[in-house]
PDB file of N, CA, C and O in Angstrom:
ATOM      1  N   UNK A   1     110.165-110.925  34.700  1.00  0.00           N
ATOM      2  CA  UNK A   1     108.671-110.604  35.405  1.00  0.00           C
ATOM      3  C   UNK A   1     108.049-111.998  35.682  1.00  0.00           C
ATOM      4  O   UNK A   1     107.888-112.818  34.779  1.00  0.00           O
ATOM      5  N   UNK A   2     107.662-112.259  37.149  1.00  0.00           N
ATOM      6  CA  UNK A   2     107.192-113.061  38.211  1.00  0.00           C
ATOM      7  C   UNK A   2     105.998-113.030  38.932  1.00  0.00           C
ATOM      8  O   UNK A   2     105.502-112.216  39.711  1.00  0.00           O
ATOM      9  N   UNK A   3     105.741-113.843  38.596  1.00  0.00           N
ATOM     10  CA  UNK A   3     104.338-113.678  39.045  1.00  0.00           C
ATOM     11  C   UNK A   3     103.798-114.611  39.428  1.00  0.00           C
ATOM     12  O   UNK A   3     103.515-115.316  38.459  1.00  0.00           O
ATOM     13  N   UNK A   4     103.261-115.328  40.955  1.00  0.00           N
ATOM     14  CA  UNK A   4     103.303-116.274  42.005  1.00  0.00           C
ATOM     15  C   UNK A   4     101.396-116.252  41.350  1.00  0.00           C
ATOM     16  O   UNK A   4     100.713-115.228  41.363  1.00  0.00           O
ATOM     17  N   UNK A   5     100.861-117.727  40.805  1.00  0.00           N
ATOM     18  CA  UNK A   5      98.906-117.228  40.410  1.00  0.00           C
ATOM     19  C   UNK A   5      98.884-118.796  41.652  1.00  0.00           C
ATOM     20  O   UNK A   5      99.681-119.734  41.678  1.00  0.00           O
ATOM     21  N   UNK A   6      97.262-118.469  42.832  1.00  0.00           N
ATOM     22  CA  UNK A   6      97.159-119.410  42.989  1.00  0.00           C
ATOM     23  C   UNK A   6      95.995-120.089  41.732  1.00  0.00           C
ATOM     24  O   UNK A   6      95.099-119.396  41.250  1.00  0.00           O
ATOM     25  N   UNK A   7      96.196-121.330  41.407  1.00  0.00           N
ATOM     26  CA  UNK A   7      94.482-121.938  40.361  1.00  0.00           C
ATOM     27  C   UNK A   7      93.658-122.919  41.573  1.00  0.00           C
ATOM     28  O   UNK A   7      94.231-123.336  42.580  1.00  0.00           O
ATOM     29  N   UNK A   8      92.844-123.068  41.388  1.00  0.00           N
ATOM     30  CA  UNK A   8      91.693-123.690  41.948  1.00  0.00           C
ATOM     31  C   UNK A   8      90.847-124.137  40.476  1.00  0.00           C
ATOM     32  O   UNK A   8      90.225-123.598  39.560  1.00  0.00           O
ATOM     33  N   UNK A   9      91.387-125.824  41.038  1.00  0.00           N
ATOM     34  CA  UNK A   9      91.083-126.689  39.940  1.00  0.00           C
ATOM     35  C   UNK A   9      89.433-127.328  40.458  1.00  0.00           C
ATOM     36  O   UNK A   9      89.070-127.716  41.569  1.00  0.00           O
ATOM     37  N   UNK A  10      88.859-127.261  39.470  1.00  0.00           N
ATOM     38  CA  UNK A  10      87.150-128.021  39.381  1.00  0.00           C
ATOM     39  C   UNK A  10      86.813-129.293  40.899  1.00  0.00           C
ATOM     40  O   UNK A  10      86.031-129.483  41.831  1.00  0.00           O
ATOM     41  N   UNK A  11      88.203-129.936  40.162  1.00  0.00           N
ATOM     42  CA  UNK A  11      88.168-130.930  41.236  1.00  0.00           C
ATOM     43  C   UNK A  11      90.085-130.718  41.608  1.00  0.00           C
ATOM     44  O   UNK A  11      91.118-130.399  41.020  1.00  0.00           O
ATOM     45  N   UNK A  12      89.431-131.309  43.490  1.00  0.00           N
ATOM     46  CA  UNK A  12      91.212-131.664  44.405  1.00  0.00           C
ATOM     47  C   UNK A  12      91.587-129.737  44.549  1.00  0.00           C
ATOM     48  O   UNK A  12      91.263-128.737  43.908  1.00  0.00           O
ATOM     49  N   UNK A  13      92.687-130.120  46.141  1.00  0.00           N
ATOM     50  CA  UNK A  13      92.647-128.803  45.739  1.00  0.00           C
ATOM     51  C   UNK A  13      93.346-127.876  45.070  1.00  0.00           C
ATOM     52  O   UNK A  13      94.029-128.379  44.178  1.00  0.00           O
ATOM     53  N   UNK A  14      93.440-126.611  45.171  1.00  0.00           N
ATOM     54  CA  UNK A  14      94.059-125.355  45.178  1.00  0.00           C
ATOM     55  C   UNK A  14      95.806-125.293  45.146  1.00  0.00           C
ATOM     56  O   UNK A  14      96.594-125.845  45.914  1.00  0.00           O
ATOM     57  N   UNK A  15      96.004-124.660  44.298  1.00  0.00           N
ATOM     58  CA  UNK A  15      97.952-124.853  44.251  1.00  0.00           C
ATOM     59  C   UNK A  15      98.114-123.923  43.986  1.00  0.00           C
ATOM     60  O   UNK A  15      97.194-123.169  43.666  1.00  0.00           O
ATOM     61  N   UNK A  16      99.829-123.447  44.013  1.00  0.00           N
ATOM     62  CA  UNK A  16     100.193-121.897  43.147  1.00  0.00           C
ATOM     63  C   UNK A  16     101.393-123.223  42.225  1.00  0.00           C
ATOM     64  O   UNK A  16     101.801-124.384  42.203  1.00  0.00           O
ATOM     65  N   UNK A  17     101.463-121.444  41.408  1.00  0.00           N
ATOM     66  CA  UNK A  17     102.773-121.914  40.283  1.00  0.00           C
ATOM     67  C   UNK A  17     103.311-121.005  40.146  1.00  0.00           C
ATOM     68  O   UNK A  17     102.539-120.070  40.361  1.00  0.00           O
ATOM     69  N   UNK A  18     104.841-120.471  39.741  1.00  0.00           N
ATOM     70  CA  UNK A  18     105.037-118.577  39.435  1.00  0.00           C
ATOM     71  C   UNK A  18     105.691-118.904  38.071  1.00  0.00           C
ATOM     72  O   UNK A  18     106.043-120.004  37.647  1.00  0.00           O
ATOM     73  N   UNK A  19     105.752-117.970  37.621  1.00  0.00           N
ATOM     74  CA  UNK A  19     106.117-117.796  36.238  1.00  0.00           C
ATOM     75  C   UNK A  19     107.725-118.065  36.085  1.00  0.00           C
ATOM     76  O   UNK A  19     108.088-118.950  36.861  1.00  0.00           O
ATOM     77  N   UNK A  20     108.081-117.883  35.813  1.00  0.00           N
ATOM     78  CA  UNK A  20     109.369-118.642  35.139  1.00  0.00           C
ATOM     79  C   UNK A  20     109.704-117.571  33.594  1.00  0.00           C
ATOM     80  O   UNK A  20     108.770-117.116  32.934  1.00  0.00           O
ATOM     81  N   UNK A  21     110.982-117.354  33.283  1.00  0.00           N
ATOM     82  CA  UNK A  21     111.610-116.421  31.878  1.00  0.00           C
ATOM     83  C   UNK A  21     110.801-117.158  30.814  1.00  0.00           C
ATOM     84  O   UNK A  21     110.123-116.547  29.987  1.00  0.00           O
ATOM     85  N   UNK A  22     110.896-118.579  30.860  1.00  0.00           N
ATOM     86  CA  UNK A  22     110.262-119.217  29.820  1.00  0.00           C
ATOM     87  C   UNK A  22     108.578-118.960  29.367  1.00  0.00           C
ATOM     88  O   UNK A  22     108.029-118.852  28.270  1.00  0.00           O
ATOM     89  N   UNK A  23     108.148-118.928  30.576  1.00  0.00           N
ATOM     90  CA  UNK A  23     106.829-118.701  30.922  1.00  0.00           C
ATOM     91  C   UNK A  23     106.289-117.359  30.027  1.00  0.00           C
ATOM     92  O   UNK A  23     105.205-117.088  29.510  1.00  0.00           O
ATOM     93  N   UNK A  24     107.053-116.950  30.075  1.00  0.00           N
ATOM     94  CA  UNK A  24     106.683-115.613  29.747  1.00  0.00           C
ATOM     95  C   UNK A  24     107.108-115.657  28.072  1.00  0.00           C
ATOM     96  O   UNK A  24     106.286-115.274  27.239  1.00  0.00           O
ATOM     97  N   UNK A  25     108.285-116.092  27.715  1.00  0.00           N
ATOM     98  CA  UNK A  25     108.899-116.583  26.001  1.00  0.00           C
ATOM     99  C   UNK A  25     107.424-116.578  25.663  1.00  0.00           C
ATOM    100  O   UNK A  25     106.722-115.685  25.190  1.00  0.00           O
ATOM    101  N   UNK A  26     107.061-118.191  26.145  1.00  0.00           N
ATOM    102  CA  UNK A  26     106.341-118.530  26.316  1.00  0.00           C
ATOM    103  C   UNK A  26     104.901-118.504  25.331  1.00  0.00           C
ATOM    104  O   UNK A  26     104.399-119.169  24.424  1.00  0.00           O
ATOM    105  N   UNK A  27     104.455-116.691  26.534  1.00  0.00           N
ATOM    106  CA  UNK A  27     103.536-115.747  25.948  1.00  0.00           C
ATOM    107  C   UNK A  27     103.850-115.165  24.992  1.00  0.00           C
ATOM    108  O   UNK A  27     103.407-115.377  23.863  1.00  0.00           O
ATOM    109  N   UNK A  28     104.844-114.157  25.371  1.00  0.00           N
ATOM    110  CA  UNK A  28     104.416-113.691  23.995  1.00  0.00           C
ATOM    111  C   UNK A  28     105.133-113.579  22.737  1.00  0.00           C
ATOM    112  O   UNK A  28     105.483-112.675  21.977  1.00  0.00           O
ATOM    113  N   UNK A  29     105.236-115.131  22.823  1.00  0.00           N
ATOM    114  CA  UNK A  29     105.322-116.008  21.231  1.00  0.00           C
ATOM    115  C   UNK A  29     104.084-116.107  21.003  1.00  0.00           C
ATOM    116  O   UNK A  29     103.520-115.814  19.949  1.00  0.00           O
ATOM    117  N   UNK A  30     103.367-116.727  22.451  1.00  0.00           N
ATOM    118  CA  UNK A  30     101.914-116.967  21.211  1.00  0.00           C
ATOM    119  C   UNK A  30     100.860-115.320  21.173  1.00  0.00           C
ATOM    120  O   UNK A  30      99.912-114.867  20.531  1.00  0.00           O
ATOM    121  N   UNK A  31     101.540-115.003  22.011  1.00  0.00           N
ATOM    122  CA  UNK A  31     100.170-113.539  21.457  1.00  0.00           C
ATOM    123  C   UNK A  31     100.467-112.151  20.655  1.00  0.00           C
ATOM    124  O   UNK A  31      99.787-111.204  20.260  1.00  0.00           O
ATOM    125  N   UNK A  32     101.915-112.551  20.623  1.00  0.00           N
ATOM    126  CA  UNK A  32     102.150-111.554  19.146  1.00  0.00           C
ATOM    127  C   UNK A  32     102.773-110.431  20.551  1.00  0.00           C
ATOM    128  O   UNK A  32     103.194-109.443  19.951  1.00  0.00           O
ATOM    129  N   UNK A  33     102.863-110.334  21.194  1.00  0.00           N
ATOM    130  CA  UNK A  33     102.876-109.231  22.565  1.00  0.00           C
ATOM    131  C   UNK A  33     103.928-109.372  23.654  1.00  0.00           C
ATOM    132  O   UNK A  33     104.355-110.406  24.169  1.00  0.00           O
ATOM    133  N   UNK A  34     104.235-108.174  23.880  1.00  0.00           N
ATOM    134  CA  UNK A  34     105.389-107.394  24.731  1.00  0.00           C
ATOM    135  C   UNK A  34     104.615-108.348  26.114  1.00  0.00           C
ATOM    136  O   UNK A  34     103.440-108.676  26.279  1.00  0.00           O
ATOM    137  N   UNK A  35     106.006-108.624  27.065  1.00  0.00           N
ATOM    138  CA  UNK A  35     105.835-108.738  28.028  1.00  0.00           C
ATOM    139  C   UNK A  35     105.166-107.449  29.068  1.00  0.00           C
ATOM    140  O   UNK A  35     104.549-107.459  30.133  1.00  0.00           O
ATOM    141  N   UNK A  36     105.753-106.152  27.939  1.00  0.00           N
ATOM    142  CA  UNK A  36     105.343-105.311  29.397  1.00  0.00           C
ATOM    143  C   UNK A  36     104.324-104.483  28.894  1.00  0.00           C
ATOM    144  O   UNK A  36     104.306-103.324  29.309  1.00  0.00           O
ATOM    145  N   UNK A  37     102.974-105.050  27.611  1.00  0.00           N
ATOM    146  CA  UNK A  37     101.779-104.601  26.946  1.00  0.00           C
ATOM    147  C   UNK A  37     101.482-105.494  29.212  1.00  0.00           C
ATOM    148  O   UNK A  37     101.274-104.690  30.120  1.00  0.00           O
ATOM    149  N   UNK A  38     101.506-106.030  29.318  1.00  0.00           N
ATOM    150  CA  UNK A  38     100.671-106.529  30.815  1.00  0.00           C
ATOM    151  C   UNK A  38     100.800-105.118  31.252  1.00  0.00           C
ATOM    152  O   UNK A  38      99.572-105.039  31.298  1.00  0.00           O
ATOM    153  N   UNK A  39     101.164-103.983  31.600  1.00  0.00           N
ATOM    154  CA  UNK A  39     101.230-102.826  31.961  1.00  0.00           C
ATOM    155  C   UNK A  39      99.544-102.149  32.071  1.00  0.00           C
ATOM    156  O   UNK A  39      98.738-101.731  32.902  1.00  0.00           O
ATOM    157  N   UNK A  40      99.682-102.358  30.785  1.00  0.00           N
ATOM    158  CA  UNK A  40      97.518-102.255  30.248  1.00  0.00           C
ATOM    159  C   UNK A  40      96.808-102.648  30.854  1.00  0.00           C
ATOM    160  O   UNK A  40      95.714-102.164  31.145  1.00  0.00           O
ATOM    161  N   UNK A  41      97.220-103.511  31.145  1.00  0.00           N
ATOM    162  CA  UNK A  41      95.826-104.616  32.308  1.00  0.00           C
ATOM    163  C   UNK A  41      95.616-106.157  31.497  1.00  0.00           C
ATOM    164  O   UNK A  41      95.844-106.069  30.290  1.00  0.00           O
ATOM    165  N   UNK A  42      95.232-107.504  31.963  1.00  0.00           N
ATOM    166  CA  UNK A  42      95.783-108.499  31.786  1.00  0.00           C
ATOM    167  C   UNK A  42      94.322-108.906  31.859  1.00  0.00           C
ATOM    168  O   UNK A  42      93.452-108.479  32.618  1.00  0.00           O
ATOM    169  N   UNK A  43      94.218-110.113  30.609  1.00  0.00           N
ATOM    170  CA  UNK A  43      93.276-110.736  30.078  1.00  0.00           C
ATOM    171  C   UNK A  43      92.896-112.448  31.411  1.00  0.00           C
ATOM    172  O   UNK A  43      93.703-113.114  32.061  1.00  0.00           O
ATOM    173  N   UNK A  44      91.706-112.540  31.321  1.00  0.00           N
ATOM    174  CA  UNK A  44      91.366-114.271  31.881  1.00  0.00           C
ATOM    175  C   UNK A  44      92.632-115.311  31.106  1.00  0.00           C
ATOM    176  O   UNK A  44      93.267-116.190  31.688  1.00  0.00           O
ATOM    177  N   UNK A  45      92.728-115.021  30.047  1.00  0.00           N
ATOM    178  CA  UNK A  45      92.813-116.290  29.393  1.00  0.00           C
ATOM    179  C   UNK A  45      94.641-115.948  29.573  1.00  0.00           C
ATOM    180  O   UNK A  45      95.388-116.896  29.332  1.00  0.00           O
ATOM    181  N   UNK A  46      95.211-114.729  29.952  1.00  0.00           N
ATOM    182  CA  UNK A  46      97.021-114.677  30.054  1.00  0.00           C
ATOM    183  C   UNK A  46      96.962-115.865  31.039  1.00  0.00           C
ATOM    184  O   UNK A  46      97.226-117.067  31.062  1.00  0.00           O
ATOM    185  N   UNK A  47      96.256-114.457  32.201  1.00  0.00           N
ATOM    186  CA  UNK A  47      96.348-115.602  32.897  1.00  0.00           C
ATOM    187  C   UNK A  47      96.452-116.738  33.101  1.00  0.00           C
ATOM    188  O   UNK A  47      97.398-117.006  33.841  1.00  0.00           O
ATOM    189  N   UNK A  48      95.451-118.175  32.507  1.00  0.00           N
ATOM    190  CA  UNK A  48      95.040-119.072  32.992  1.00  0.00           C
ATOM    191  C   UNK A  48      96.366-119.527  31.827  1.00  0.00           C
ATOM    192  O   UNK A  48      96.752-120.695  31.879  1.00  0.00           O
ATOM    193  N   UNK A  49      96.965-118.655  30.895  1.00  0.00           N
ATOM    194  CA  UNK A  49      97.816-119.712  30.051  1.00  0.00           C
ATOM    195  C   UNK A  49      99.172-119.404  30.745  1.00  0.00           C
ATOM    196  O   UNK A  49     100.077-120.223  30.590  1.00  0.00           O
ATOM    197  N   UNK A  50      99.413-118.184  31.572  1.00  0.00           N
ATOM    198  CA  UNK A  50     100.923-119.051  32.658  1.00  0.00           C
ATOM    199  C   UNK A  50     100.721-119.352  33.259  1.00  0.00           C
ATOM    200  O   UNK A  50     101.642-119.023  34.006  1.00  0.00           O
ATOM    201  N   UNK A  51      99.465-120.431  34.343  1.00  0.00           N
ATOM    202  CA  UNK A  51      99.159-120.647  35.282  1.00  0.00           C
ATOM    203  C   UNK A  51      99.331-122.187  34.436  1.00  0.00           C
ATOM    204  O   UNK A  51     100.059-123.089  34.850  1.00  0.00           O
ATOM    205  N   UNK A  52      98.541-122.260  33.240  1.00  0.00           N
ATOM    206  CA  UNK A  52      99.153-123.259  32.118  1.00  0.00           C
ATOM    207  C   UNK A  52     100.142-124.206  32.415  1.00  0.00           C
ATOM    208  O   UNK A  52     100.470-125.276  32.928  1.00  0.00           O
ATOM    209  N   UNK A  53     100.530-122.807  31.559  1.00  0.00           N
ATOM    210  CA  UNK A  53     102.342-122.745  31.300  1.00  0.00           C
ATOM    211  C   UNK A  53     103.498-123.599  32.648  1.00  0.00           C
ATOM    212  O   UNK A  53     104.024-124.703  32.795  1.00  0.00           O
ATOM    213  N   UNK A  54     103.430-122.233  33.429  1.00  0.00           N
ATOM    214  CA  UNK A  54     104.048-122.096  35.103  1.00  0.00           C
ATOM    215  C   UNK A  54     103.901-124.092  35.610  1.00  0.00           C
ATOM    216  O   UNK A  54     104.822-124.840  35.939  1.00  0.00           O
ATOM    217  N   UNK A  55     102.263-124.442  35.468  1.00  0.00           N
ATOM    218  CA  UNK A  55     102.280-125.451  36.041  1.00  0.00           C
ATOM    219  C   UNK A  55     102.926-127.186  35.321  1.00  0.00           C
ATOM    220  O   UNK A  55     103.194-128.282  35.813  1.00  0.00           O
ATOM    221  N   UNK A  56     102.939-126.696  34.206  1.00  0.00           N
ATOM    222  CA  UNK A  56     103.565-127.916  33.178  1.00  0.00           C
ATOM    223  C   UNK A  56     105.329-127.590  33.610  1.00  0.00           C
ATOM    224  O   UNK A  56     106.083-128.527  33.872  1.00  0.00           O
ATOM    225  N   UNK A  57     105.676-126.503  33.622  1.00  0.00           N
ATOM    226  CA  UNK A  57     106.992-125.750  33.428  1.00  0.00           C
ATOM    227  C   UNK A  57     107.415-127.115  36.100  1.00  0.00           C
ATOM    228  O   UNK A  57     108.417-127.784  36.352  1.00  0.00           O
ATOM    229  N   UNK A  58     106.731-126.975  36.674  1.00  0.00           N
ATOM    230  CA  UNK A  58     106.452-126.906  38.069  1.00  0.00           C
ATOM    231  C   UNK A  58     106.252-128.763  37.602  1.00  0.00           C
ATOM    232  O   UNK A  58     105.718-128.633  36.500  1.00  0.00           O
ATOM    233  N   UNK A  59     106.291-129.215  37.669  1.00  0.00           N
ATOM    234  CA  UNK A  59     105.874-131.396  37.070  1.00  0.00           C
ATOM    235  C   UNK A  59     104.270-130.841  37.226  1.00  0.00           C
ATOM    236  O   UNK A  59     104.373-130.745  38.449  1.00  0.00           O
ATOM    237  N   UNK A  60     103.192-130.500  37.030  1.00  0.00           N
ATOM    238  CA  UNK A  60     102.272-130.215  37.922  1.00  0.00           C
ATOM    239  C   UNK A  60     102.086-130.967  36.281  1.00  0.00           C
ATOM    240  O   UNK A  60     102.616-130.632  35.221  1.00  0.00           O
ATOM    241  N   UNK A  61     100.971-132.264  36.624  1.00  0.00           N
ATOM    242  CA  UNK A  61     100.564-132.849  35.177  1.00  0.00           C
ATOM    243  C   UNK A  61      98.850-131.985  34.809  1.00  0.00           C
ATOM    244  O   UNK A  61      97.818-132.606  35.061  1.00  0.00           O
ATOM    245  N   UNK A  62      98.829-131.447  34.586  1.00  0.00           N
ATOM    246  CA  UNK A  62      97.717-131.329  33.057  1.00  0.00           C
ATOM    247  C   UNK A  62      97.754-131.589  31.390  1.00  0.00           C
ATOM    248  O   UNK A  62      98.671-132.043  30.706  1.00  0.00           O
ATOM    249  N   UNK A  63      96.533-131.173  31.031  1.00  0.00           N
ATOM    250  CA  UNK A  63      95.928-132.339  29.881  1.00  0.00           C
ATOM    251  C   UNK A  63      96.998-130.720  28.480  1.00  0.00           C
ATOM    252  O   UNK A  63      97.524-129.608  28.467  1.00  0.00           O
ATOM    253  N   UNK A  64      96.578-132.043  27.557  1.00  0.00           N
ATOM    254  CA  UNK A  64      97.236-131.691  26.951  1.00  0.00           C
ATOM    255  C   UNK A  64      97.735-130.606  25.721  1.00  0.00           C
ATOM    256  O   UNK A  64      98.742-130.285  25.090  1.00  0.00           O
ATOM    257  N   UNK A  65      95.947-130.208  25.881  1.00  0.00           N
ATOM    258  CA  UNK A  65      95.632-129.435  25.121  1.00  0.00           C
ATOM    259  C   UNK A  65      95.187-128.034  26.439  1.00  0.00           C
ATOM    260  O   UNK A  65      94.591-128.285  27.486  1.00  0.00           O
ATOM    261  N   UNK A  66      95.671-126.584  26.008  1.00  0.00           N
ATOM    262  CA  UNK A  66      95.477-125.517  26.902  1.00  0.00           C
ATOM    263  C   UNK A  66      93.127-125.300  27.191  1.00  0.00           C
ATOM    264  O   UNK A  66      92.406-125.170  28.181  1.00  0.00           O
ATOM    265  N   UNK A  67      92.983-125.349  26.303  1.00  0.00           N
ATOM    266  CA  UNK A  67      91.663-125.331  26.584  1.00  0.00           C
ATOM    267  C   UNK A  67      90.977-126.512  27.460  1.00  0.00           C
ATOM    268  O   UNK A  67      90.393-126.545  28.543  1.00  0.00           O
ATOM    269  N   UNK A  68      91.127-126.919  27.038  1.00  0.00           N
ATOM    270  CA  UNK A  68      91.469-128.153  28.323  1.00  0.00           C
ATOM    271  C   UNK A  68      91.949-127.689  29.502  1.00  0.00           C
ATOM    272  O   UNK A  68      91.019-127.227  30.164  1.00  0.00           O
ATOM    273  N   UNK A  69      92.553-127.643  29.822  1.00  0.00           N
ATOM    274  CA  UNK A  69      92.980-127.107  30.800  1.00  0.00           C
ATOM    275  C   UNK A  69      92.450-125.805  31.822  1.00  0.00           C
ATOM    276  O   UNK A  69      92.620-125.387  32.967  1.00  0.00           O
ATOM    277  N   UNK A  70      91.571-125.426  30.370  1.00  0.00           N
ATOM    278  CA  UNK A  70      90.754-123.681  31.436  1.00  0.00           C
ATOM    279  C   UNK A  70      89.105-124.243  31.592  1.00  0.00           C
ATOM    280  O   UNK A  70      88.247-123.511  32.083  1.00  0.00           O
ATOM    281  N   UNK A  71      88.766-125.787  31.052  1.00  0.00           N
ATOM    282  CA  UNK A  71      87.655-126.445  31.725  1.00  0.00           C
ATOM    283  C   UNK A  71      87.563-127.085  32.831  1.00  0.00           C
ATOM    284  O   UNK A  71      86.586-127.461  33.478  1.00  0.00           O
ATOM    285  N   UNK A  72      89.421-127.239  33.100  1.00  0.00           N
ATOM    286  CA  UNK A  72      89.193-128.107  34.118  1.00  0.00           C
ATOM    287  C   UNK A  72      88.921-126.829  35.731  1.00  0.00           C
ATOM    288  O   UNK A  72      88.336-127.202  36.748  1.00  0.00           O
ATOM    289  N   UNK A  73      89.578-125.213  35.530  1.00  0.00           N
ATOM    290  CA  UNK A  73      89.355-124.411  36.181  1.00  0.00           C
ATOM    291  C   UNK A  73      88.358-123.965  37.021  1.00  0.00           C
ATOM    292  O   UNK A  73      87.222-124.222  36.621  1.00  0.00           O
ATOM    293  N   UNK A  74      88.465-123.227  38.326  1.00  0.00           N
ATOM    294  CA  UNK A  74      87.976-123.195  38.697  1.00  0.00           C
ATOM    295  C   UNK A  74      88.015-121.378  38.467  1.00  0.00           C
ATOM    296  O   UNK A  74      87.075-120.726  38.011  1.00  0.00           O
ATOM    297  N   UNK A  75      88.895-121.007  38.761  1.00  0.00           N
ATOM    298  CA  UNK A  75      89.608-119.392  39.365  1.00  0.00           C
ATOM    299  C   UNK A  75      91.404-119.777  39.261  1.00  0.00           C
ATOM    300  O   UNK A  75      91.979-120.797  39.640  1.00  0.00           O
ATOM    301  N   UNK A  76      92.026-118.417  38.539  1.00  0.00           N
ATOM    302  CA  UNK A  76      93.306-118.415  38.162  1.00  0.00           C
ATOM    303  C   UNK A  76      93.606-117.227  39.345  1.00  0.00           C
ATOM    304  O   UNK A  76      93.595-116.153  38.744  1.00  0.00           O
ATOM    305  N   UNK A  77      93.967-116.914  41.320  1.00  0.00           N
ATOM    306  CA  UNK A  77      94.392-116.102  41.261  1.00  0.00           C
ATOM    307  C   UNK A  77      95.617-114.954  41.327  1.00  0.00           C
ATOM    308  O   UNK A  77      96.553-115.567  41.840  1.00  0.00           O
ATOM    309  N   UNK A  78      96.042-113.630  41.062  1.00  0.00           N
ATOM    310  CA  UNK A  78      97.739-113.000  41.544  1.00  0.00           C
ATOM    311  C   UNK A  78      97.934-113.569  42.381  1.00  0.00           C
ATOM    312  O   UNK A  78      96.883-113.436  43.007  1.00  0.00           O
ATOM    313  N   UNK A  79      98.898-114.528  43.274  1.00  0.00           N
ATOM    314  CA  UNK A  79      98.849-113.625  44.803  1.00  0.00           C
ATOM    315  C   UNK A  79     100.601-112.572  44.874  1.00  0.00           C
ATOM    316  O   UNK A  79     100.843-111.634  45.634  1.00  0.00           O
ATOM    317  N   UNK A  80     101.158-112.935  44.236  1.00  0.00           N
ATOM    318  CA  UNK A  80     101.981-111.328  44.096  1.00  0.00           C
ATOM    319  C   UNK A  80     102.861-111.409  42.379  1.00  0.00           C
ATOM    320  O   UNK A  80     103.187-112.182  41.478  1.00  0.00           O
ATOM    321  N   UNK A  81     102.899-109.971  42.820  1.00  0.00           N
ATOM    322  CA  UNK A  81     103.576-110.172  41.273  1.00  0.00           C
ATOM    323  C   UNK A  81     104.632-108.593  41.714  1.00  0.00           C
ATOM    324  O   UNK A  81     104.471-107.686  42.531  1.00  0.00           O
ATOM    325  N   UNK A  82     105.899-108.967  40.493  1.00  0.00           N
ATOM    326  CA  UNK A  82     107.098-109.245  40.882  1.00  0.00           C
ATOM    327  C   UNK A  82     108.155-108.229  39.456  1.00  0.00           C
ATOM    328  O   UNK A  82     108.942-108.676  38.622  1.00  0.00           O
ATOM    329  N   UNK A  83     107.785-107.063  39.666  1.00  0.00           N
ATOM    330  CA  UNK A  83     108.665-107.373  38.203  1.00  0.00           C
ATOM    331  C   UNK A  83     109.774-106.524  38.300  1.00  0.00           C
ATOM    332  O   UNK A  83     110.290-105.757  39.114  1.00  0.00           O
ATOM    333  N   UNK A  84     109.973-107.007  37.007  1.00  0.00           N
ATOM    334  CA  UNK A  84     112.586-106.760  37.027  1.00  0.00           C
ATOM    335  C   UNK A  84     113.225-105.444  37.329  1.00  0.00           C
ATOM    336  O   UNK A  84     112.886-104.452  36.683  1.00  0.00           O
ATOM    337  N   UNK A  85     114.075-105.376  38.216  1.00  0.00           N
ATOM    338  CA  UNK A  85     114.180-103.751  37.661  1.00  0.00           C
ATOM    339  C   UNK A  85     115.237-103.750  36.878  1.00  0.00           C
ATOM    340  O   UNK A  85     116.044-104.602  37.249  1.00  0.00           O
ATOM    341  N   UNK A  86     115.500-103.293  36.163  1.00  0.00           N
ATOM    342  CA  UNK A  86     116.324-102.796  35.107  1.00  0.00           C
ATOM    343  C   UNK A  86     117.304-102.755  36.325  1.00  0.00           C
ATOM    344  O   UNK A  86     118.224-103.573  36.347  1.00  0.00           O
ATOM    345  N   UNK A  87     117.140-101.715  37.488  1.00  0.00           N
ATOM    346  CA  UNK A  87     119.102-100.577  37.486  1.00  0.00           C
ATOM    347  C   UNK A  87     119.236-102.287  38.755  1.00  0.00           C
ATOM    348  O   UNK A  87     119.979-102.220  39.735  1.00  0.00           O
ATOM    349  N   UNK A  88     118.629-103.262  38.536  1.00  0.00           N
ATOM    350  CA  UNK A  88     119.614-104.505  40.162  1.00  0.00           C
ATOM    351  C   UNK A  88     119.875-104.892  38.939  1.00  0.00           C
ATOM    352  O   UNK A  88     121.106-104.874  38.917  1.00  0.00           O
ATOM    353  N   UNK A  89     119.549-105.199  38.002  1.00  0.00           N
ATOM    354  CA  UNK A  89     120.595-105.876  36.901  1.00  0.00           C
ATOM    355  C   UNK A  89     122.534-105.107  36.422  1.00  0.00           C
ATOM    356  O   UNK A  89     123.712-105.415  36.243  1.00  0.00           O
ATOM    357  N   UNK A  90     121.666-104.111  36.444  1.00  0.00           N
ATOM    358  CA  UNK A  90     123.036-103.296  36.190  1.00  0.00           C
ATOM    359  C   UNK A  90     123.755-103.443  37.484  1.00  0.00           C
ATOM    360  O   UNK A  90     124.752-104.127  37.715  1.00  0.00           O
ATOM    361  N   UNK A  91     123.205-102.827  38.133  1.00  0.00           N
ATOM    362  CA  UNK A  91     124.181-102.856  39.408  1.00  0.00           C
ATOM    363  C   UNK A  91     125.277-104.298  39.899  1.00  0.00           C
ATOM    364  O   UNK A  91     126.371-104.408  40.453  1.00  0.00           O
ATOM    365  N   UNK A  92     124.207-105.271  39.307  1.00  0.00           N
ATOM    366  CA  UNK A  92     124.962-106.492  38.899  1.00  0.00           C
ATOM    367  C   UNK A  92     126.307-106.709  38.188  1.00  0.00           C
ATOM    368  O   UNK A  92     127.139-107.574  38.463  1.00  0.00           O
ATOM    369  N   UNK A  93     126.365-105.929  37.384  1.00  0.00           N
ATOM    370  CA  UNK A  93     126.390-106.588  35.226  1.00  0.00           C
ATOM    371  C   UNK A  93     127.641-104.771  36.323  1.00  0.00           C
ATOM    372  O   UNK A  93     127.296-105.201  37.424  1.00  0.00           O
ATOM    373  N   UNK A  94     128.074-104.152  36.507  1.00  0.00           N
ATOM    374  CA  UNK A  94     129.091-103.380  37.431  1.00  0.00           C
ATOM    375  C   UNK A  94     129.291-103.536  38.113  1.00  0.00           C
ATOM    376  O   UNK A  94     129.371-102.498  38.770  1.00  0.00           O
ATOM    377  N   UNK A  95     129.646-104.848  38.953  1.00  0.00           N
ATOM    378  CA  UNK A  95     130.275-105.345  39.919  1.00  0.00           C
ATOM    379  C   UNK A  95     131.596-106.507  39.515  1.00  0.00           C
ATOM    380  O   UNK A  95     132.253-107.032  40.414  1.00  0.00           O
TER     381      UNK A  95
END
């Protein structure tokens, strides 16, 4: 699963980050939910966590504490969302 997010901080310019497998696994471990559950809806805290972990992975300086990150942002918006296609992986493996 790959989600590109636009983060609008209280101060400074907006920036975009993209989730990766590490970010999704960190979210699953934190919430004790599977990524497939996001098909039923995604909450503001989920988006904020994806943005927080993705920012850290991208080298963006963020506070050490997640809640402090949330206090410093106005909004997190989904720019693009791309679910993995199991058929593509199967075709790649078969070649």
